[in-house]
N, C-alpha and C positions, 0 to 999 in steps of 0.2 A: 181464606184473609178477602179484603175489598177490590177491587180492581174500577179505574176510574177509565173511562173512556176519551174524555173530552181532555184534550188537549189544553184548550182554553180554560184560565185559570177566572170562573165567574162569581160573583158574590155571594152569592150562597156556599158556595166549595171553601173559598176561602173566609168565610166566615167559623166554620165547622174547626179550624187551626185553633188550637189552646190559645198559640203565642198571640196570634192576631186579635185573638180575643179579647184577654188580656190590656193589650197594648190598646185597639178602643177603648178599654174601663179606665186605663188609666188617663189617656188624652182627654176622655170625657169629664173625667174629673179634672184637674188640669181645665181645661175650658171652665168651666164653672165658677171653681178658684178666679182667673183674671177676670169672670163677669163680674163676680163679686165684688174683688178689688179695685177694679173698674168704678163701678159706680160708686163707690163708697169712696175712689177720690174722686173724683166730680160731687161728692155729696159736700166734704169736708171744703174743697176747692172753690163750690159756691159760695158757702159758708166765709170765708179768708173772704175773698173778692166784695161779700155784703161789707161785711168789719169795714176793710177796707174805704169800702163806697162810703159807711156810712160817718168814719173818722176826716175822711177828705169833706162834705160837705158840711159837716158841724164845725169843722176847725176854718171854711169860707165865710161861713153866718159870725162863724165867733169874733174875727178878723171885722167882719162886718158891720158887729154890732157895738165895737168899740167908737167905731168912727159915725156911722150912724145906726142908733139901734131899733127908731123906726122899720126902713128900710129890712134889715136883718130878721126882725117879725116878721114881716108881708115876707122875705125870704123863705122861713119856715112855717107861713101857715101854703106860701105856695108847693113847697115841695111833698110836706107834708099830703095836702092834696094829690098832685101827680103821683102818691102809691094806695091812695084811694081808687081813683079813677082814672084811666089813658088820656092823654094827651091827645089834644085833635092834630090835627094834619096842617093847620093852620097858622100855629102858635112855634109847633116843631118849624115850620121855615121861617119866621119871624124869630127864632133863637138863633138859628143858625144863620141868619143873612147880621145878626148884633157882632154872634161871638168871632164870624169869618173873618170880621173888619181887626180883629186881635192875632193872624192867622191860626186859630183852632177852628181847621178841617177836616178831613178825613184820610189826609195826607199827610201830618204831622204822625212824627216816629212815636210807636209806643211806647219807645224809653224813658219817653220824655212823663208819662203818666203812670205816677208807680204803680196803682193797683194795674193798671194793663202789662207794667211790665215784670210783673212780681208774678202775675197767674203763666204769661209767657212760659218764666225758668222756672216755677214747678209741673208748670204740664212736661216743660221740655227734659224734667231730670227726672221726672217720675217714667215718661213711655220710655224712656232710656233704661232705666232701674229693669222697670220691667217686662224689655223686651232680653235685658239679661239672662233676669232670672227665668223668665219661660224659658229660651234656649238652652240655658242648665240644663232646666228641670226635665223639657224634654229629653236631652240627650240625654241625662242618666237612666230615665225610663228607657230609650230604646235600645240604651248600651246596657244596659240591667238584662233587657229582654234578648238579645242577640247572643250576652252573654251564657244565656241560662239554654240558648238551645244547643250552642257550638258546645258547652259540659254536657251535655248527652251526644253528640253528635260527635266530642274524644271521646268517651269512654267505648260510646258503640263501636268505636272503628280500635280502639284497645283492643277489646272483646274480639273481634273478627280476630284479627293480627295474633291475638292467643290460637285460635279455631284453626287459624289457617297453618299457625309455623309447631304449635306444641297437638296439634290432634285435641283438644282439651273442649270438653261444651262451652260454649257463650255463658261467662259469667254475668253478664249486665243484656235480661229486658226491656223493652220501651215497647208498652202501651199505651198505644191514646190517637187521640183521632188527628188529622193534618195531613197537611206531605211529608211531616215528619217522621210521624206515626207509620204510614206507608213506609214507607220509606226505611223504617227501622223492621217492618214488617218482613218484606222482601230481603233485607238483612239476610233473618234472622232466619226466612224460611231456606237463606240460599247455603247459609253456614250448618246448616244441620244436615241437607240435602250433599253437602261438600262433605263429613262428619257421615255420612250412614256408607258413602264413596269407599270412605277413605277406609272404614267398618267392612268393608264388603270384600275393595281389594284386600284386604289383610288376612281376611277367612278364604280367599281361593290362593291365596297364598300357602298359608296354614293344610290347605284343602291339595293343595299340588304338591304339599312333601311328606304330607299323609298318602298320598296317594301314591307317591316313589316309591317310598317307605316300607307299602303294603306289594306292591308288584314285587320291587328285590328282595324279602323279604320270601312271602311262597317262590320265588322261583329259586331260594337258594335252592331246593332242600334234589327237587327233581332236577335242575342241573349237575348234582354233586352227584348223586344215582348214574347219571348219566356217563357226565366225567369214569366212573369207575369201571360202566359197563366199557364202554368204548375202549380202553384200557386195558380190560383183560381183553375184548377181543382182538384187538395190536400185537399182542406181543402172542395168539396166537396157544395157549397154554388149557385152550376148554375144548373139547370134544366135539361134534355138529351137534348133538340132544342140548346142551349148555347154551355154544353157540343160540341157535333157534329160540329158544329159553330167551337168552338174553335180549336179542333181539325185538320180542313179541312184550320180553318188559322196560325197553326202549320204545318202540313204538305206543306202550300204554300211556308212559311220564309222560313224553311226545304232545302225545293224546290228551291229555292230565293240564300242562302248561298250553296249551290252543284254549281248550276250552277253562281255563285259570284269567287266561290275558283279554281272552274275547268280553266274557263277562265285568270284569272290571277293567275293562272301555266303556263299556256301556253302562255301569254304575255311573264313570266319571260323565262321557256325556248328560245321561240321566241328571244327578246332581249341580250340575253346570246348567243344566238348563236348555242345550245345545240341542233333546230330541223333541221335536212335536207331536205330537199326540193323532193319528190321522180320525180323527170323531165321527163314522158314521153309524147309521140305524141298522142295526141287526136280529137275527135272532140269537141269544143267549146260549142256545144249544150245539150250533155248531164251534161255535171260537170253545164250551168248553169240549167237548168232542176232541177237537184240533191239542189239545190240551193232555188228555189223557194217552195219545195213541202213542203215544213217545216213550212212557209208563211201562205199555204193556209189560214188554219187555224184559223188566226189570221188576215189577207183579210176577209175571208169573216165574221166573226165575229163585223168587220169594214165596212160591204157591201164598200167593196174596190176593185176592178176590175182589175188585174195584167193583164196588155197588153205585151207582147211578139213581137216584129218587127222583122220576120226572116229577116235574111240576105241571099242575090241573089245565094252565093255560099256557102256549110259546111265549116266552119274556124277550121282549126287542127292549132296545136300549142302545144309545149312542154310547159307542166305542172304539177303540181300538184292537181290531181283533187277533191281529200276530202278537203288539206286548201283551193285549190282555190274558194269550195263550197262556206267552210265555211265567207271565207270572200267577196260576194259576198253574202251571205244569209243574213249582217249583214245587208252587205249597205242595202237589200232591205227590211227590218225588219225598218230597223229606216228612211227608205222611206212611211214605212204602220203607222208606230203612229206615222206622223208629216201629216197625210194626212188625209184631213173631211172627212167624212162619205158621202158613195156615192158617189166617185172619184176616182182615175186611179193614177195606176202605171205604167211607159210605160219602160222597160225594149228595150235598143236597142246595136245590135251590130254590126260592123263594121271592115274591112282590108281591109290594104293598103300593097305594096313590103317592108314597113319599122316598119308599129306599126298594132297591135291590139288595138280596142278600143269598151268598155263596156260603155253604159250610161244606169246610172238609176234615174229617170227625176219624183219625187212626185209633188201634186195636191196641196200641201200646203201654208202661207204665205209666205214662203221662210226663208230663216237667211240670220240674220243682218249683216251686211258687219264689222262691231264692236268684231263678232263668231265668221267667217270665220276663223282669226291664231291661232282660239283656237281650234274649235273642233274634233281634232284629237291629243287633248292630251287628256290622264285619265283622270276618273274621272268628266271632262269639260260635263254638259250639259247647251244647247243655251238657255230652257225652259225647264219648268217643267213639260211638256205634255210628254209622253209613260210614261213604266214601267221599263225602264232603267236605269242606272248606271252611264255611260260612259265608256264604255269599248269596245262596239264593234266597233263605226267606228279608235280606236286605232289599234285593232285586226287588224281587215280587210285593213290599210296601213301596218303595218310592211309584213304580208302575200302578197300585195302585192310589195313589198322592195324587199323579197327575190326571189320573180320571175324576178327580177330583171324590174320591171313597175314601174307605180305610182301611187297614188290616190288620185285627186281632186277633189274640192264642189266649184262650181258657183252658186253663186242667181239668180234665177229669178224673179227681181221685180213684187209683188204679183197675181207671177205664183207658185212661189212652187223652189224647189232647184234642181239640177242639181247634180251628183255626177259622176265622170269618171273615169275607169280602165285604162290604158293606161298600152299595155304590150306589150313587142317584137317581132315582128314577126318569128323569128327563133331564139331567146333568146339566143343572139349574143351580140345585141349594145342598153342594157340599161344607156348609156353616153347619148345617145339620146332624151329619153322622157322628161328628165329635159324642154327641152327646145321646149316638143309641145303643 
């Protein structure tokens, strides 16, 4: 959206406003009409004054002809001659000397001269009427333009009110140049941001509600088991061997609850954007070793071999070693849990000029196609095998996205599954990864 830094409204900035341009065109048109009207009035007044003057002269000549036809003829010739050539200064002075003896001087009242009085009356009436008409037309034009702007502002205000009070999208959008257009754009942008904020608050509310429901649901079963075991121990009806087994079971359930609570909190903090990745350029092999080490005991218990295919050259990229290791650990643990005994989990890493790819392939039955769209959802389990609760893969996916990367899964029919973690090689082109 356009921004204007100047506070002063210059001529160029004013002319960009449509209402100013329309008003200028209307007033220019009105001025042309007034100019033509003035010219027409002046022309008609001159014609009327000429007719009155001729009537006065012919009346005087006619009266003189009744008493002295020769002098009347001479006057008529003199009058015609004065029309053909201008009178001399001496003639004018002599005429003024003669008529002044009869009181005909510039000081005479114009009302005593019919032609002058008639011209004065017509001019005054026309000027007054013209001024009234001009003022009315100018007022109508200005009111029309003001009404147009006020209607747009009113519609914009009602639309903003609906957005604020009822969380509705703006029904009225005003696009245009000028100050009103800039104001409308700013209001529309503010309304959009307000609506996005309200929607984000609703999403946060739903997220919190779901998170509390998830935690309560997942803790319900181990808490119920703990209550039963504690009650049995309090009653003292168990022997020492059973008591030890119950205590071991309680410990496992408490460890599971602790892990579940911590994992849910990590997910919540990740999804809420409360965790910042400490991105540092480092050797990816070190991070991979940190991820594999905690899973070796589980792999040994299941007699599963973890095979790491080393890249031709060390891979260095910006990443958070702690969180990326946790994401890879969850993926590797998932692969171990879904592989049969005496099988292998293969881990490969490769780098191109654009991205880095880490693949984890297990030797299980593979993921059914109908489960693929859901395996990264919280608490979703494609099978009952394994000890997980469906939180490791969602956490790994969020960590990958926080790195600007992508975690995907592919089913290898009858030959296990492959999870692929793709990261940008330089940490600056995450938008390309969705196409890889």
